[in-house]
C-alpha positions as CSV (number, residue, x, y, z in Angstrom):
1,X,0.0,0.0,0.0
2,X,1.6,3.3,-1.1
3,X,2.0,6.1,1.4
4,X,0.6,9.6,0.7
5,X,3.4,11.6,-0.8
6,X,4.4,14.9,0.7
7,X,1.6,17.4,0.1
8,X,4.2,20.2,-0.2
9,X,5.2,18.8,-3.5
10,X,1.7,19.0,-4.9
11,X,1.3,22.5,-3.5
12,X,4.5,23.6,-5.1
13,X,3.3,22.3,-8.5
14,X,0.0,24.2,-8.3
15,X,1.8,27.3,-7.0
16,X,3.9,27.4,-10.2
17,X,0.8,27.2,-12.4
18,X,-1.0,29.9,-10.4
19,X,2.1,32.1,-10.6
20,X,2.2,31.9,-14.4
21,X,-1.5,32.7,-14.6
22,X,-1.4,35.5,-12.1
23,X,1.4,37.4,-14.0
24,X,-0.7,37.1,-17.2
25,X,-3.9,38.8,-16.0
26,X,-4.3,40.6,-19.3
27,X,-4.7,37.2,-21.0
28,X,-7.1,35.9,-18.4
29,X,-9.2,39.0,-18.6
30,X,-9.7,38.5,-22.4
31,X,-11.9,35.4,-21.6
32,X,-14.0,35.8,-18.5
33,X,-14.5,32.1,-17.9
34,X,-10.7,31.6,-18.0
35,X,-10.4,34.1,-15.2
36,X,-13.2,32.5,-13.3
37,X,-11.5,29.1,-13.3
38,X,-8.2,30.7,-12.3
39,X,-10.0,32.3,-9.3
40,X,-11.4,28.8,-8.2
41,X,-7.9,27.3,-8.5
42,X,-6.4,30.0,-6.4
43,X,-9.1,29.7,-3.8
44,X,-8.6,26.0,-3.5
45,X,-4.8,26.5,-3.3
46,X,-5.2,28.9,-0.3
47,X,-7.4,26.5,1.5
48,X,-4.9,23.7,0.9
49,X,-2.1,25.8,2.3
50,X,-4.0,26.4,5.5
51,X,-4.9,22.7,5.8
52,X,-1.3,21.7,5.2
53,X,-0.1,23.8,8.1
54,X,-2.5,21.9,10.4
55,X,-1.6,18.5,8.8
56,X,2.2,19.2,9.2
57,X,1.9,19.5,13.0
58,X,4.3,16.9,14.5
59,X,2.4,14.4,16.7
60,X,5.4,12.3,17.4
61,X,5.8,13.6,21.0
62,X,2.2,12.7,21.7
63,X,2.7,9.2,20.3
64,X,5.8,8.8,22.4
65,X,4.0,9.9,25.5
66,X,1.3,7.4,24.9
67,X,3.9,4.6,24.4
68,X,5.7,5.7,27.6
69,X,2.6,5.6,29.7
70,X,1.7,2.2,28.3
71,X,5.1,0.9,29.4
72,X,4.6,2.4,32.9
73,X,1.2,0.6,33.1
74,X,2.8,-2.7,32.0
75,X,5.6,-2.4,34.6
76,X,3.2,-1.5,37.5
77,X,0.8,-4.3,36.6
78,X,3.6,-6.8,36.3
79,X,4.9,-5.9,39.7
80,X,1.6,-6.7,41.3
81,X,1.0,-9.7,39.1
82,X,4.2,-11.4,40.3
83,X,3.1,-11.0,44.0
84,X,-0.2,-12.6,43.2
85,X,1.4,-15.4,41.3
86,X,3.8,-16.2,44.2
87,X,0.8,-16.1,46.6
88,X,-1.3,-18.4,44.4
89,X,1.6,-20.9,44.1
90,X,2.4,-20.7,47.9
91,X,-1.2,-21.3,48.9
92,X,-1.9,-23.8,46.1
93,X,-4.8,-21.9,44.8
94,X,-5.3,-23.8,41.6
95,X,-8.1,-21.6,40.2
96,X,-6.1,-18.4,40.8
97,X,-3.0,-20.0,39.3
98,X,-4.9,-20.8,36.1
99,X,-6.1,-17.3,35.9
100,X,-2.6,-15.8,36.2
101,X,0.0,-18.2,34.9
102,X,-0.4,-17.2,31.2
103,X,0.1,-13.5,32.1
104,X,3.7,-12.4,31.4
105,X,5.4,-9.1,30.5
106,X,5.6,-10.4,26.9
107,X,1.9,-11.0,26.9
108,X,1.2,-7.4,28.0
109,X,3.6,-6.0,25.4
110,X,1.9,-7.9,22.6
111,X,-1.7,-7.3,23.5
112,X,-3.8,-4.4,22.2
113,X,-4.4,-1.3,24.2
114,X,-7.9,-2.3,25.3
115,X,-6.7,-5.8,26.3
116,X,-4.0,-4.3,28.4
117,X,-6.5,-2.0,30.2
118,X,-8.8,-5.0,30.7
119,X,-6.0,-7.2,32.2
120,X,-4.7,-4.4,34.4
121,X,-8.2,-3.9,35.8
122,X,-8.4,-7.7,36.4
123,X,-5.1,-7.7,38.3
124,X,-6.1,-4.7,40.3
125,X,-9.4,-6.3,41.3
126,X,-7.7,-9.6,42.3
127,X,-5.0,-7.7,44.3
128,X,-7.7,-5.9,46.2
129,X,-9.7,-9.1,46.8
130,X,-6.9,-11.1,48.3
131,X,-5.1,-8.2,49.8
132,X,-8.2,-7.2,51.6
133,X,-8.0,-3.6,50.6
134,X,-11.0,-1.3,50.5
135,X,-11.9,-0.3,47.0
136,X,-15.1,1.6,47.7
137,X,-16.2,4.4,50.0
138,X,-18.5,2.0,51.9
139,X,-15.7,-0.6,52.3
140,X,-13.3,2.0,53.5
141,X,-15.7,3.0,56.3
142,X,-16.1,-0.6,57.3
143,X,-12.3,-1.1,57.3
144,X,-11.9,2.0,59.5
145,X,-14.4,0.6,62.0
146,X,-13.1,-3.0,62.0
147,X,-9.6,-3.5,63.5
148,X,-9.5,-7.1,62.3
149,X,-9.8,-5.9,58.7
150,X,-6.6,-3.9,59.1
151,X,-4.8,-6.8,60.7
152,X,-5.7,-9.0,57.7
153,X,-4.3,-6.4,55.4
154,X,-1.0,-6.2,57.3
155,X,-0.7,-10.0,57.4
156,X,-1.0,-10.3,53.7
157,X,1.3,-7.4,53.1
158,X,4.0,-8.8,55.4
159,X,3.9,-12.3,54.0
160,X,3.8,-11.4,50.3
161,X,4.9,-7.8,50.0
162,X,1.8,-6.4,48.4
163,X,1.7,-2.8,49.5
164,X,-1.4,-0.7,49.2
165,X,0.5,1.9,47.2
166,X,1.4,-0.7,44.6
167,X,-2.3,-1.2,43.9
168,X,-2.9,2.6,43.8
169,X,-0.1,2.9,41.3
170,X,-1.7,0.4,38.9
171,X,-4.9,2.4,39.2
172,X,-3.2,5.7,38.5
173,X,-1.1,4.3,35.6
174,X,-4.3,2.9,34.0
175,X,-6.1,6.2,34.1
176,X,-3.0,8.1,32.9
177,X,-2.6,5.6,29.9
178,X,-6.3,5.8,29.0
179,X,-6.1,9.6,28.9
180,X,-3.0,9.6,26.7
181,X,-4.4,6.8,24.4
182,X,-7.7,8.6,23.8
183,X,-6.0,11.9,23.0
184,X,-3.6,10.2,20.6
185,X,-6.4,8.4,18.8
186,X,-8.4,11.7,18.6
187,X,-5.4,13.4,17.0
188,X,-4.8,10.6,14.6
189,X,-8.4,10.8,13.5
190,X,-8.0,14.6,13.0
191,X,-5.0,13.9,10.8
192,X,-6.8,11.4,8.8
193,X,-9.7,13.9,8.2
194,X,-7.3,16.6,7.1
195,X,-5.6,14.2,4.7
196,X,-8.9,13.2,3.2
197,X,-10.0,16.8,2.8
198,X,-6.8,17.8,1.1
199,X,-6.9,14.8,-1.2
200,X,-10.4,15.8,-2.3
201,X,-9.4,19.4,-3.0
202,X,-6.3,18.3,-4.9
203,X,-8.4,16.0,-7.0
204,X,-10.9,18.9,-7.7
205,X,-8.0,21.2,-8.7
206,X,-6.5,18.6,-10.9
207,X,-9.8,18.1,-12.7
208,X,-10.2,21.9,-13.0
209,X,-6.8,22.2,-14.6
210,X,-7.2,19.3,-17.0
211,X,-10.8,19.9,-18.1
212,X,-11.0,23.7,-18.0
213,X,-7.8,25.8,-17.6
214,X,-5.7,23.7,-20.0
215,X,-8.3,24.1,-22.7
216,X,-8.5,27.9,-22.2
217,X,-4.7,28.2,-22.2
218,X,-4.7,26.4,-25.6
219,X,-6.7,29.3,-27.1
220,X,-3.5,31.4,-26.8
221,X,-1.1,28.9,-28.4
222,X,-0.8,31.2,-31.4
223,X,-2.0,34.5,-30.0
224,X,0.5,34.5,-27.2
225,X,3.0,31.7,-27.7
226,X,5.4,32.9,-25.0
227,X,2.7,32.5,-22.4
228,X,1.5,29.2,-23.7
229,X,4.9,27.7,-23.9
230,X,5.7,28.7,-20.3
231,X,2.3,27.3,-19.1
232,X,2.5,24.0,-21.1
233,X,6.1,23.3,-19.9
234,X,5.0,23.8,-16.3
235,X,2.0,21.6,-16.8
236,X,4.2,18.9,-18.4
237,X,6.6,19.0,-15.6
238,X,3.8,18.8,-13.1
239,X,2.1,15.9,-14.8
240,X,5.4,13.9,-14.6
241,X,5.3,14.2,-10.8
242,X,1.7,13.1,-10.5
243,X,1.3,10.0,-8.5
244,X,-1.4,7.5,-9.4
245,X,-4.1,7.6,-6.8
246,X,-4.9,4.5,-4.8
247,X,-8.2,4.2,-3.0
248,X,-6.6,2.9,0.2
249,X,-3.4,4.8,1.2
250,X,-1.5,4.9,4.4
251,X,-0.4,8.2,6.1
252,X,3.1,8.5,7.6
253,X,1.7,9.3,11.1
254,X,0.2,5.9,11.4
255,X,3.7,4.5,11.9
256,X,3.6,6.0,15.4
257,X,1.6,3.0,16.5
258,X,4.6,0.7,16.7
259,X,4.0,-1.1,19.9
260,X,1.3,-3.4,18.7
261,X,0.7,-4.9,15.3
262,X,-2.9,-3.9,15.2
263,X,-4.5,-0.9,17.0
264,X,-7.8,-1.9,18.5
265,X,-8.4,1.2,20.6
266,X,-11.8,2.8,20.2
267,X,-11.9,5.4,17.4
268,X,-12.9,8.9,18.7
269,X,-15.3,10.6,16.3
270,X,-13.9,14.0,15.5
271,X,-16.2,17.0,15.9
272,X,-14.2,18.9,13.2
273,X,-16.3,19.9,10.3
274,X,-14.9,19.4,6.8
275,X,-15.5,22.5,4.8
276,X,-17.2,22.0,1.4
277,X,-15.0,22.1,-1.6
278,X,-15.5,25.1,-3.9
279,X,-17.6,23.7,-6.7
280,X,-17.2,24.7,-10.3
281,X,-20.3,25.8,-12.2
């Protein structure tokens, strides 16, 4: 699957054509429809330049932050997991062993974002269950009123080293990762929408050049050969750089999802409105 080429190259190609037309206003004004098509091409070009500025914003730092928070969550979850695995083996809790034995750091690194969140939650709940820690406001009140509850916590903590702050760290790391993941996915979606809008405008401008402006320029092949030669050479050079369009194309920012082979995180629907393309009469 071919990647989308640098939009700057296409912008430069259109800018050259617009530059040639703009310095020959006396020719455009001789045929009003020629001038009208030039105005549409220029308007589309200005819109593309604005969109390209937004599209060019580097989101690598955001992708790196998401990856770093994912690694933190894996590390925090793995720490608690190892305590629970030691506890399950020591107490010969077969059911618990079966639930935990297949979980490894490698498993966490290979799973999708949503699977990681799901498994971290599972480890968090098991740790709270066997550690006897209060996870709700009601349970915290009961724990405060029941000295035996605190003794059970301390006993488990002393025997297996499961500290309350370790469980809290898993919770905090999960929330932090979810926030980073959602922001990153939202930004990726915005990038995709920008790319799609730009491709539509480029396509419309290409059609405008081929079906309209080229034909009007041909009217001046004999009347103004200098203008026509400069224009036709620029168009010939531009056409050689044209890349065959493929329905499905990747964008370079998708390479930021390097941790997992397939991103299965929920797609955030962007609220950004795509402006309508200037239509030719």
